[in-house]
Backbone as a chain_set.jsonl record, in Angstrom:
{"seq": "XXXXXXXXXXXXXXXXXXXXXXXXXXXXXXXXXXXXXXXXXXXXXXXXXXXXXXXXXXXXXXXXXXXXXXXXXXXXXXXXXXXXXXXXXXXXXXXXXXXXXXXXXXXXXXXXXXXXXXXXXXXXXXXXXXXXXXXXXXXXXXXXXXXXXXXXXXXXXXXXXXXXXXXXXXXXXXXXXXXXXX", "coords": {"N": [[-47.236, -41.731, -56.948], [-45.592, -39.961, -58.344], [-47.434, -38.007, -59.062], [-48.136, -37.046, -56.547], [-45.705, -35.791, -55.773], [-45.65, -33.738, -57.637], [-47.892, -32.238, -56.869], [-47.073, -31.425, -54.3], [-44.812, -29.911, -55.023], [-46.047, -27.896, -56.572], [-47.618, -26.742, -54.572], [-45.613, -25.73, -52.861], [-44.461, -23.879, -54.625], [-46.596, -22.063, -55.023], [-46.892, -21.123, -52.384], [-44.359, -19.883, -51.964], [-44.522, -17.887, -53.889], [-46.612, -16.345, -52.879], [-45.529, -15.351, -50.467], [-43.42, -13.795, -51.501], [-44.737, -11.745, -52.844], [-46.015, -10.354, -50.851], [-46.037, -7.666, -50.089], [-47.456, -6.454, -52.013], [-50.659, -5.462, -52.877], [-53.448, -6.04, -54.607], [-52.455, -4.699, -57.086], [-51.193, -2.588, -55.886], [-48.303, -1.441, -54.138], [-46.908, -1.546, -50.966], [-44.648, 0.456, -49.371], [-42.389, 0.962, -46.861], [-40.267, 3.142, -45.25], [-37.574, 3.673, -43.044], [-35.809, 6.301, -41.86], [-32.607, 7.196, -40.902], [-29.837, 8.745, -39.067], [-26.183, 8.723, -39.112], [-25.681, 7.597, -36.648], [-27.777, 5.963, -36.171], [-30.052, 7.287, -35.235], [-33.396, 8.448, -35.52], [-34.41, 10.458, -38.335], [-36.336, 13.054, -38.136], [-38.76, 14.678, -40.087], [-37.332, 14.485, -42.492], [-37.024, 14.808, -46.0], [-38.368, 12.727, -48.373], [-38.12, 11.278, -51.557], [-39.516, 9.327, -54.098], [-38.642, 7.957, -57.135], [-39.238, 6.976, -60.505], [-37.244, 4.777, -62.588], [-34.87, 5.883, -65.174], [-35.372, 5.61, -68.788], [-37.378, 8.594, -68.864], [-37.961, 9.333, -66.204], [-40.058, 9.862, -63.424], [-41.549, 11.53, -60.617], [-42.844, 9.441, -58.271], [-43.803, 9.392, -55.688], [-43.699, 11.37, -52.692], [-42.697, 12.887, -49.58], [-42.639, 13.767, -46.025], [-40.766, 12.437, -43.265], [-42.002, 10.962, -40.194], [-42.009, 11.572, -36.576], [-40.56, 9.382, -35.762], [-38.862, 8.935, -37.809], [-39.991, 7.596, -39.902], [-41.633, 6.805, -42.96], [-44.35, 6.048, -45.039], [-45.361, 4.643, -48.139], [-47.838, 4.161, -50.61], [-47.82, 2.651, -53.503], [-48.967, 2.61, -56.796], [-48.847, 0.003, -58.984], [-45.869, 0.025, -59.364], [-42.622, 0.286, -61.046], [-40.175, -2.416, -61.034], [-37.737, -1.546, -60.013], [-36.771, 1.203, -58.044], [-35.856, 4.626, -57.5], [-34.519, 6.249, -54.716], [-34.439, 9.235, -52.929], [-33.178, 11.181, -50.308], [-33.547, 14.128, -48.548], [-32.028, 16.463, -46.366], [-32.047, 19.291, -44.483], [-32.149, 20.68, -46.848], [-30.314, 19.398, -48.483], [-29.247, 16.686, -50.452], [-28.864, 13.738, -48.837], [-28.859, 11.079, -49.127], [-28.993, 8.726, -51.712], [-30.17, 6.2, -53.772], [-30.808, 3.037, -55.411], [-33.62, 0.919, -55.054], [-35.477, -2.128, -54.62], [-38.859, -2.4, -55.585], [-40.217, -4.353, -54.346], [-39.342, -4.641, -51.797], [-40.665, -4.019, -49.395], [-40.101, -3.079, -46.531], [-37.504, -0.907, -45.301], [-34.471, 0.23, -43.815], [-32.885, 3.288, -43.996], [-29.767, 4.652, -43.991], [-28.48, 7.759, -43.522], [-26.122, 10.303, -44.591], [-25.568, 12.033, -42.194], [-24.649, 13.835, -39.346], [-23.191, 14.951, -36.19], [-21.326, 17.974, -36.042], [-18.426, 18.905, -34.593], [-16.651, 21.559, -33.283], [-13.676, 23.067, -32.19], [-12.363, 25.983, -30.876], [-9.357, 27.598, -30.466], [-6.613, 29.468, -28.967], [-3.377, 30.619, -30.21], [-1.677, 29.684, -28.287], [-2.926, 27.418, -27.504], [-5.127, 27.695, -25.81], [-8.572, 27.52, -24.858], [-11.188, 29.346, -26.525], [-13.752, 31.27, -25.406], [-16.988, 32.2, -26.491], [-16.548, 32.648, -29.209], [-17.809, 33.036, -32.499], [-19.087, 30.898, -34.93], [-19.867, 30.311, -38.324], [-21.411, 28.132, -40.495], [-21.634, 27.584, -43.924], [-23.426, 26.379, -46.703], [-24.098, 25.103, -50.0], [-27.18, 24.79, -51.792], [-29.854, 23.582, -53.9], [-31.587, 25.688, -53.941], [-30.117, 27.858, -53.303], [-27.557, 29.388, -51.154], [-27.28, 28.168, -47.777], [-27.179, 28.647, -44.231], [-25.856, 28.243, -40.886], [-25.334, 29.228, -37.527], [-23.254, 29.266, -34.566], [-22.061, 29.454, -31.147], [-19.036, 29.306, -29.258], [-18.483, 27.464, -26.192], [-17.342, 27.689, -22.714], [-15.194, 25.976, -22.893], [-14.282, 26.357, -25.394], [-15.681, 25.02, -27.339], [-18.068, 24.132, -29.811], [-21.089, 22.702, -31.047], [-22.597, 21.575, -33.933], [-25.577, 20.326, -34.425], [-26.647, 17.317, -35.994], [-26.024, 17.571, -38.862], [-25.798, 17.653, -42.48], [-23.258, 15.61, -43.856], [-21.101, 17.067, -45.492], [-19.257, 19.346, -47.649], [-18.366, 22.435, -46.253], [-18.285, 26.041, -45.987], [-16.503, 27.68, -43.581], [-16.678, 30.279, -41.273], [-15.129, 32.113, -38.755], [-15.653, 34.296, -36.12], [-14.432, 36.732, -33.843], [-15.519, 38.821, -31.377], [-17.042, 40.139, -33.324], [-15.262, 40.434, -35.436], [-13.85, 38.997, -38.319], [-11.822, 36.219, -38.05], [-11.01, 33.837, -39.069], [-11.361, 31.911, -42.008], [-12.347, 29.355, -44.126], [-12.501, 26.222, -46.009], [-14.387, 23.415, -44.946], [-14.504, 19.999, -44.604], [-16.907, 17.89, -43.687]], "CA": [[-46.121, -41.098, -56.274], [-45.16, -38.838, -59.161], [-48.503, -37.005, -58.96], [-48.029, -36.458, -55.217], [-44.56, -34.882, -55.813], [-46.057, -32.583, -58.426], [-48.8, -31.431, -56.04], [-46.255, -30.798, -53.262], [-44.008, -28.898, -55.696], [-46.94, -26.78, -56.904], [-47.994, -26.105, -53.32], [-44.451, -24.943, -52.452], [-44.331, -22.771, -55.563], [-47.659, -21.1, -54.71], [-46.555, -20.522, -51.093], [-43.23, -18.972, -52.17], [-45.017, -16.755, -54.66], [-47.432, -15.531, -51.989], [-44.624, -14.656, -49.563], [-42.655, -12.829, -52.285], [-45.55, -10.597, -53.237], [-46.844, -9.965, -49.718], [-46.159, -6.215, -49.972], [-48.324, -5.996, -53.098], [-52.069, -5.742, -52.654], [-54.272, -5.68, -55.773], [-51.834, -3.696, -57.948], [-50.511, -1.576, -55.082], [-47.161, -1.877, -53.344], [-46.698, -0.776, -49.747], [-43.22, 0.641, -49.127], [-42.163, 1.681, -45.613], [-38.854, 3.476, -45.088], [-37.146, 4.277, -41.782], [-34.668, 7.143, -42.216], [-31.797, 7.448, -39.707], [-28.527, 9.36, -39.281], [-25.053, 7.79, -39.021], [-25.728, 6.962, -35.326], [-29.058, 5.238, -36.132], [-31.126, 8.089, -34.651], [-34.355, 8.788, -36.577], [-34.416, 11.813, -38.897], [-37.692, 13.6, -38.202], [-38.975, 15.677, -41.143], [-36.483, 14.328, -43.682], [-37.862, 14.797, -47.202], [-38.092, 11.514, -49.144], [-38.708, 11.27, -52.898], [-39.432, 8.06, -54.829], [-38.638, 8.291, -58.56], [-39.12, 5.834, -61.418], [-35.938, 4.8, -63.262], [-34.841, 6.422, -66.533], [-35.704, 6.952, -69.283], [-38.714, 9.073, -68.506], [-38.119, 9.327, -64.747], [-41.076, 10.749, -62.849], [-41.729, 11.393, -59.175], [-43.983, 8.578, -57.971], [-44.315, 9.748, -54.362], [-42.776, 12.116, -51.853], [-43.264, 13.309, -48.309], [-41.737, 13.951, -44.889], [-40.796, 11.39, -42.251], [-42.635, 11.322, -38.926], [-41.069, 11.753, -35.46], [-39.739, 8.17, -35.658], [-38.078, 8.815, -39.034], [-40.674, 6.623, -40.767], [-42.579, 7.27, -43.967], [-44.933, 4.953, -45.804], [-45.889, 4.973, -49.458], [-48.671, 3.184, -51.303], [-47.504, 2.909, -54.907], [-49.795, 1.845, -57.724], [-48.117, -0.697, -60.055], [-44.565, 0.65, -59.615], [-41.624, -0.569, -61.696], [-39.465, -3.259, -60.065], [-36.649, -0.784, -59.414], [-37.115, 2.584, -57.712], [-34.78, 5.483, -57.007], [-34.904, 6.925, -53.48], [-33.625, 10.392, -52.569], [-33.528, 11.75, -49.01], [-32.96, 15.456, -48.34], [-31.989, 16.931, -44.983], [-31.579, 20.685, -44.508], [-32.119, 21.037, -48.27], [-29.181, 18.725, -49.118], [-29.478, 15.25, -50.642], [-27.947, 13.013, -47.953], [-28.936, 9.662, -49.498], [-29.621, 8.403, -52.989], [-29.871, 4.821, -54.127], [-31.87, 2.266, -56.05], [-34.143, -0.173, -54.242], [-36.517, -2.928, -55.251], [-40.2, -2.033, -55.125], [-40.737, -5.502, -53.598], [-38.617, -4.734, -50.537], [-41.587, -3.926, -48.262], [-39.6, -2.052, -45.611], [-36.05, -0.757, -45.376], [-33.874, 1.318, -43.045], [-31.963, 4.069, -44.82], [-28.801, 5.393, -43.173], [-28.093, 8.966, -44.258], [-24.865, 10.962, -44.232], [-25.922, 13.126, -41.295], [-24.014, 13.648, -38.039], [-22.832, 16.172, -35.473], [-20.036, 18.589, -36.364], [-17.867, 19.473, -33.36], [-15.55, 22.477, -33.592], [-13.027, 23.664, -31.024], [-11.62, 27.193, -31.231], [-8.308, 27.824, -29.466], [-5.607, 30.49, -29.277], [-2.092, 30.067, -30.656], [-1.076, 28.984, -27.142], [-3.806, 26.262, -27.271], [-6.141, 27.979, -24.796], [-9.904, 27.603, -25.465], [-11.773, 30.683, -26.656], [-15.178, 31.305, -25.094], [-17.738, 33.253, -27.163], [-16.268, 32.782, -30.649], [-18.984, 32.687, -33.311], [-18.767, 30.225, -36.196], [-20.966, 30.164, -39.274], [-21.23, 27.151, -41.564], [-22.429, 27.912, -45.107], [-23.402, 25.328, -47.715], [-24.926, 25.375, -51.177], [-28.31, 23.914, -52.086], [-30.473, 23.907, -55.188], [-32.32, 26.956, -53.831], [-29.193, 28.895, -52.878], [-26.777, 29.075, -49.955], [-27.917, 28.065, -46.466], [-26.158, 28.788, -43.197], [-26.214, 28.085, -39.482], [-24.281, 29.79, -36.671], [-23.205, 28.789, -33.188], [-21.048, 30.126, -30.343], [-18.278, 28.384, -28.409], [-18.698, 27.501, -24.742], [-16.133, 28.02, -21.939], [-14.114, 25.083, -23.314], [-13.97, 26.666, -26.788], [-16.336, 24.005, -28.176], [-19.444, 24.302, -30.301], [-21.56, 21.518, -31.77], [-23.688, 21.76, -34.886], [-26.301, 19.054, -34.352], [-27.299, 16.616, -37.094], [-25.78, 18.287, -40.114], [-25.349, 16.827, -43.608], [-21.802, 15.455, -43.863], [-20.702, 17.592, -46.799], [-18.244, 20.397, -47.58], [-18.893, 23.72, -45.8], [-17.397, 27.181, -45.775], [-16.602, 28.054, -42.17], [-16.167, 31.597, -40.889], [-15.097, 32.281, -37.3], [-15.509, 35.698, -35.716], [-14.227, 37.082, -32.436], [-15.981, 40.19, -31.125], [-17.538, 40.702, -34.576], [-14.209, 40.524, -36.448], [-13.527, 37.72, -38.949], [-10.447, 35.815, -37.734], [-10.691, 32.594, -39.778], [-12.304, 31.54, -43.062], [-11.777, 28.257, -44.896], [-13.433, 25.144, -46.323], [-14.413, 22.34, -43.962], [-15.173, 18.788, -45.08], [-17.449, 17.182, -42.519]], "C": [[-45.669, -39.847, -57.032], [-46.175, -37.695, -59.072], [-48.422, -36.288, -57.613], [-46.859, -35.46, -55.157], [-44.915, -33.604, -56.559], [-46.959, -31.667, -57.611], [-48.013, -30.717, -54.944], [-45.407, -29.679, -53.859], [-44.854, -27.675, -56.031], [-47.349, -26.023, -55.654], [-46.845, -25.228, -52.807], [-44.271, -23.718, -53.337], [-45.364, -21.689, -55.272], [-47.352, -20.391, -53.394], [-45.417, -19.516, -51.245], [-43.668, -17.729, -52.918], [-45.824, -15.815, -53.778], [-46.553, -14.729, -51.032], [-43.89, -13.543, -50.303], [-43.464, -11.583, -52.585], [-46.403, -10.067, -52.089], [-46.986, -8.454, -49.563], [-47.017, -5.623, -51.093], [-49.758, -6.407, -52.805], [-52.846, -5.175, -53.831], [-53.687, -4.527, -56.594], [-51.109, -2.591, -57.209], [-49.349, -2.21, -54.331], [-47.04, -0.954, -52.145], [-45.195, -0.741, -49.487], [-43.066, 1.499, -47.876], [-40.67, 1.888, -45.433], [-38.628, 4.106, -43.722], [-35.842, 5.002, -42.082], [-33.924, 7.525, -40.938], [-30.494, 8.152, -40.083], [-27.432, 8.313, -39.099], [-25.001, 7.065, -37.674], [-27.021, 6.186, -35.113], [-30.168, 5.977, -35.384], [-32.078, 8.5, -35.765], [-34.234, 10.241, -37.03], [-35.867, 12.254, -39.075], [-37.731, 14.694, -39.264], [-37.939, 15.643, -42.258], [-37.42, 14.223, -44.883], [-37.437, 13.63, -48.09], [-38.834, 11.584, -50.474], [-38.464, 9.905, -53.528], [-39.612, 8.388, -56.307], [-38.534, 7.007, -59.374], [-37.782, 5.926, -62.147], [-36.018, 5.424, -64.651], [-35.034, 5.309, -67.553], [-37.118, 7.34, -68.849], [-38.972, 9.055, -67.016], [-39.185, 10.32, -64.317], [-41.135, 10.509, -61.345], [-42.995, 10.582, -58.943], [-44.625, 8.936, -56.64], [-43.251, 10.563, -53.635], [-43.479, 12.508, -50.572], [-42.201, 13.4, -47.236], [-41.884, 12.809, -43.894], [-41.468, 11.902, -40.981], [-41.576, 11.432, -37.821], [-40.176, 10.538, -35.227], [-38.863, 7.965, -36.887], [-38.708, 7.886, -40.054], [-41.599, 7.335, -41.742], [-43.065, 6.056, -44.743], [-45.501, 5.458, -47.114], [-46.752, 3.825, -49.95], [-48.539, 3.507, -52.787], [-48.343, 2.016, -55.803], [-48.942, 1.32, -58.873], [-46.757, -0.06, -60.359], [-43.655, -0.276, -60.415], [-40.884, -1.375, -60.621], [-38.363, -2.502, -59.336], [-37.086, 0.665, -59.215], [-35.857, 3.335, -57.285], [-35.313, 6.23, -55.786], [-33.908, 8.052, -53.218], [-34.118, 10.897, -51.218], [-32.79, 13.076, -48.873], [-33.084, 15.836, -46.87], [-31.353, 18.309, -45.004], [-31.276, 21.118, -45.94], [-30.898, 20.476, -49.012], [-29.538, 17.25, -49.282], [-28.417, 14.499, -49.846], [-27.992, 11.507, -48.208], [-29.569, 9.571, -50.873], [-29.193, 7.0, -53.368], [-31.043, 4.225, -54.889], [-32.316, 1.185, -55.075], [-35.181, -0.929, -55.058], [-37.876, -2.484, -54.72], [-40.826, -3.16, -54.313], [-40.187, -5.578, -52.18], [-39.529, -4.682, -49.312], [-41.176, -2.837, -47.3], [-38.075, -2.065, -45.63], [-35.631, 0.374, -44.45], [-32.814, 1.977, -43.914], [-31.069, 4.888, -43.898], [-28.247, 6.547, -44.004], [-26.794, 9.559, -43.724], [-25.18, 12.238, -43.455], [-25.272, 12.827, -39.946], [-23.724, 14.99, -37.394], [-21.463, 16.661, -35.94], [-19.57, 19.32, -35.111], [-16.646, 20.311, -33.734], [-15.005, 23.031, -32.281], [-12.177, 24.833, -31.509], [-10.647, 27.485, -30.093], [-7.376, 28.951, -29.92], [-4.344, 29.804, -29.796], [-1.391, 29.309, -29.532], [-1.973, 27.841, -26.65], [-4.82, 26.451, -26.14], [-7.512, 28.087, -25.471], [-10.419, 29.036, -25.485], [-13.277, 30.574, -26.438], [-15.824, 32.447, -25.877], [-17.377, 33.502, -28.612], [-17.512, 32.336, -31.415], [-18.528, 32.064, -34.627], [-20.031, 30.125, -37.032], [-20.56, 29.136, -40.317], [-22.159, 27.533, -42.703], [-22.294, 26.768, -46.097], [-24.356, 25.677, -48.837], [-26.028, 24.334, -51.321], [-28.87, 24.321, -53.444], [-31.235, 25.225, -55.138], [-31.427, 28.097, -53.343], [-28.478, 28.516, -51.596], [-27.641, 29.054, -48.691], [-26.815, 28.226, -45.425], [-26.747, 28.544, -41.817], [-25.035, 28.602, -38.659], [-24.381, 29.219, -35.264], [-22.063, 29.508, -32.479], [-20.343, 29.114, -29.447], [-18.632, 28.564, -26.936], [-17.37, 27.821, -24.038], [-14.933, 27.146, -22.301], [-13.713, 25.31, -24.771], [-14.651, 25.745, -27.786], [-17.736, 24.455, -28.586], [-19.805, 23.049, -31.084], [-22.718, 21.935, -32.67], [-24.375, 20.4, -34.988], [-26.838, 18.608, -35.7], [-27.228, 17.368, -38.416], [-25.459, 17.299, -41.232], [-23.818, 16.775, -43.606], [-21.288, 15.764, -45.262], [-19.582, 18.611, -46.6], [-18.934, 21.72, -47.223], [-17.823, 24.794, -45.924], [-17.599, 27.548, -44.31], [-15.958, 29.417, -41.968], [-16.229, 31.684, -39.374], [-14.81, 33.745, -36.994], [-15.278, 35.777, -34.215], [-14.592, 38.544, -32.269], [-16.367, 40.889, -32.428], [-16.522, 40.791, -35.699], [-13.878, 39.133, -36.979], [-12.061, 37.376, -38.692], [-10.04, 34.535, -38.469], [-11.783, 32.329, -40.804], [-11.643, 30.469, -43.924], [-12.887, 27.274, -45.268], [-13.277, 24.039, -45.293], [-15.145, 21.154, -44.57], [-15.606, 17.992, -43.863], [-17.466, 15.688, -42.76]], "O": [[-45.4, -38.808, -56.429], [-45.785, -36.529, -59.014], [-48.614, -35.074, -57.539], [-46.998, -34.395, -54.556], [-44.52, -32.512, -56.151], [-46.806, -30.447, -57.657], [-48.25, -29.538, -54.681], [-45.294, -28.609, -53.262], [-44.428, -26.543, -55.801], [-47.422, -24.794, -55.669], [-47.079, -24.104, -52.365], [-43.96, -22.635, -52.842], [-45.026, -20.505, -55.276], [-47.532, -19.177, -53.296], [-45.5, -18.41, -50.711], [-43.22, -16.627, -52.602], [-45.721, -14.597, -53.925], [-46.809, -13.546, -50.808], [-43.755, -12.443, -49.766], [-42.924, -10.477, -52.578], [-47.41, -9.4, -52.327], [-47.959, -7.993, -48.965], [-47.272, -4.419, -51.11], [-50.031, -7.572, -52.518], [-52.891, -3.96, -54.024], [-54.34, -3.5, -56.778], [-50.474, -1.742, -57.835], [-49.411, -3.375, -53.938], [-47.065, 0.268, -52.285], [-44.549, -1.785, -49.394], [-43.553, 2.628, -47.83], [-39.895, 0.932, -45.458], [-39.396, 4.967, -43.293], [-34.873, 4.379, -42.513], [-34.504, 8.094, -40.014], [-30.092, 8.162, -41.247], [-27.734, 7.13, -38.948], [-24.349, 6.027, -37.562], [-27.327, 5.793, -33.987], [-31.131, 5.349, -34.943], [-31.627, 8.865, -36.851], [-33.989, 11.138, -36.223], [-36.534, 11.874, -40.038], [-36.837, 15.537, -39.328], [-37.692, 16.662, -42.902], [-38.487, 13.617, -44.79], [-36.282, 13.552, -48.509], [-40.021, 11.907, -50.519], [-37.347, 9.387, -53.497], [-40.598, 9.013, -56.697], [-37.836, 6.069, -58.99], [-37.239, 7.019, -62.311], [-37.095, 5.492, -65.243], [-34.868, 4.142, -67.199], [-37.936, 6.484, -68.512], [-40.097, 8.787, -66.594], [-39.218, 11.461, -64.776], [-40.813, 9.423, -60.864], [-44.083, 10.978, -59.362], [-45.837, 8.804, -56.472], [-42.06, 10.458, -53.926], [-44.706, 12.468, -50.486], [-41.022, 13.149, -47.484], [-42.977, 12.277, -43.698], [-41.504, 13.104, -40.721], [-40.379, 11.388, -38.105], [-39.144, 10.649, -34.565], [-38.193, 6.939, -37.004], [-38.032, 7.433, -40.977], [-42.255, 8.322, -41.406], [-42.291, 5.154, -45.062], [-46.051, 6.557, -47.189], [-46.432, 2.656, -49.731], [-49.075, 4.506, -53.267], [-48.419, 0.806, -55.59], [-48.381, 2.098, -59.644], [-46.515, 0.354, -61.493], [-43.885, -1.484, -60.461], [-40.961, -1.05, -59.436], [-38.084, -2.782, -58.171], [-37.691, 1.272, -60.099], [-34.911, 2.739, -56.77], [-36.417, 6.773, -55.813], [-32.694, 7.852, -53.276], [-35.322, 11.028, -51.0], [-31.575, 13.147, -49.055], [-34.096, 15.57, -46.221], [-30.235, 18.471, -45.494], [-30.298, 21.815, -46.209], [-30.496, 21.013, -50.044], [-30.07, 16.632, -48.36], [-27.224, 14.601, -50.133], [-27.253, 10.747, -47.582], [-30.553, 10.25, -51.166], [-28.015, 6.651, -53.298], [-32.114, 4.822, -54.996], [-31.499, 0.606, -54.359], [-35.694, -0.427, -56.058], [-38.019, -2.22, -53.526], [-41.85, -2.958, -53.66], [-40.536, -6.493, -51.435], [-39.187, -5.256, -48.279], [-41.813, -1.786, -47.241], [-37.444, -3.078, -45.929], [-36.349, 1.365, -44.311], [-31.957, 1.307, -44.491], [-31.55, 5.714, -43.123], [-27.628, 6.339, -45.048], [-26.419, 9.348, -42.571], [-25.077, 13.351, -43.971], [-25.338, 11.698, -39.459], [-23.981, 16.041, -37.982], [-20.56, 15.866, -36.2], [-20.235, 20.237, -34.629], [-15.733, 19.838, -34.41], [-15.759, 23.412, -31.385], [-11.374, 24.692, -32.432], [-11.034, 27.603, -28.93], [-7.354, 29.331, -31.091], [-4.252, 28.576, -29.819], [-0.604, 28.399, -29.79], [-1.812, 27.353, -25.531], [-5.313, 25.473, -25.578], [-7.619, 28.681, -26.544], [-10.131, 29.832, -24.591], [-13.981, 29.887, -27.177], [-15.273, 33.547, -25.927], [-17.85, 34.474, -29.2], [-18.182, 31.379, -31.028], [-17.696, 32.624, -35.341], [-21.121, 29.885, -36.513], [-19.506, 29.25, -40.944], [-23.344, 27.779, -42.48], [-21.2, 26.246, -46.314], [-25.301, 26.445, -48.655], [-25.837, 23.157, -51.014], [-28.41, 25.286, -54.056], [-31.503, 25.821, -56.181], [-31.919, 29.175, -53.01], [-28.744, 27.465, -51.013], [-28.597, 29.817, -48.559], [-25.646, 27.967, -45.711], [-27.957, 28.627, -41.607], [-23.878, 28.434, -39.046], [-25.436, 28.756, -34.831], [-21.2, 30.102, -33.125], [-20.966, 28.181, -28.939], [-19.022, 29.645, -26.492], [-16.391, 28.182, -24.691], [-13.789, 27.525, -22.049], [-12.908, 24.559, -25.323], [-14.254, 25.688, -28.949], [-18.472, 25.068, -27.812], [-18.949, 22.416, -31.702], [-23.682, 22.56, -32.227], [-23.832, 19.453, -35.558], [-27.407, 19.399, -36.453], [-28.246, 17.744, -38.997], [-24.911, 16.227, -40.972], [-23.162, 17.791, -43.377], [-21.073, 14.878, -46.089], [-19.026, 18.723, -45.507], [-19.954, 22.078, -47.813], [-16.627, 24.506, -45.961], [-18.73, 27.707, -43.853], [-14.846, 29.673, -42.429], [-17.255, 31.368, -38.771], [-13.873, 34.345, -37.521], [-15.839, 35.011, -33.432], [-14.036, 39.409, -32.946], [-16.069, 42.067, -32.625], [-16.874, 41.183, -36.812], [-13.654, 38.202, -36.206], [-11.165, 38.134, -39.064], [-8.86, 34.184, -38.491], [-12.97, 32.495, -40.524], [-10.52, 30.648, -44.396], [-14.048, 27.456, -44.902], [-12.172, 23.761, -44.826], [-16.287, 21.29, -45.007], [-14.778, 17.487, -43.106], [-17.888, 14.927, -41.89]]}, "num_chains": 1, "name": "protein.A"}
């Protein structure tokens, strides 16, 4: 009876060990990441970097997500803990530590739409106002511009949710400039 319990225990231990290491194949770990915005929409062409932990951090893998926001990595004998960085429009929108044993994971990034409404002092919408959002990156300032519609509204699609400088012009003349926290 005691021998039978030992065999069952060993069998359970071997089975649990096999399930735990299922993402590892002969010294390699398969890591699949799905990168999405705050509304769970996939981020196509987000830049993902996998880094080993300090001291001596090195880039283990990097690449761009596909049209479904998915990227797969095959890592050779990675450490148990990995650092993941996701960049969108040259801004880091996600950074965290994950286990190299995780197999697959969905990463929700700080990316969303920025909606701006431009109105007069009497609260009437202004059609044709031009707004420019400027933000800093490691390679220098980046910017994007848009124009209001008949309701005085403009939408900047899928932007990093960070601090921007906003400039609004009417007929080419600067009428508003300030910081905007998205």
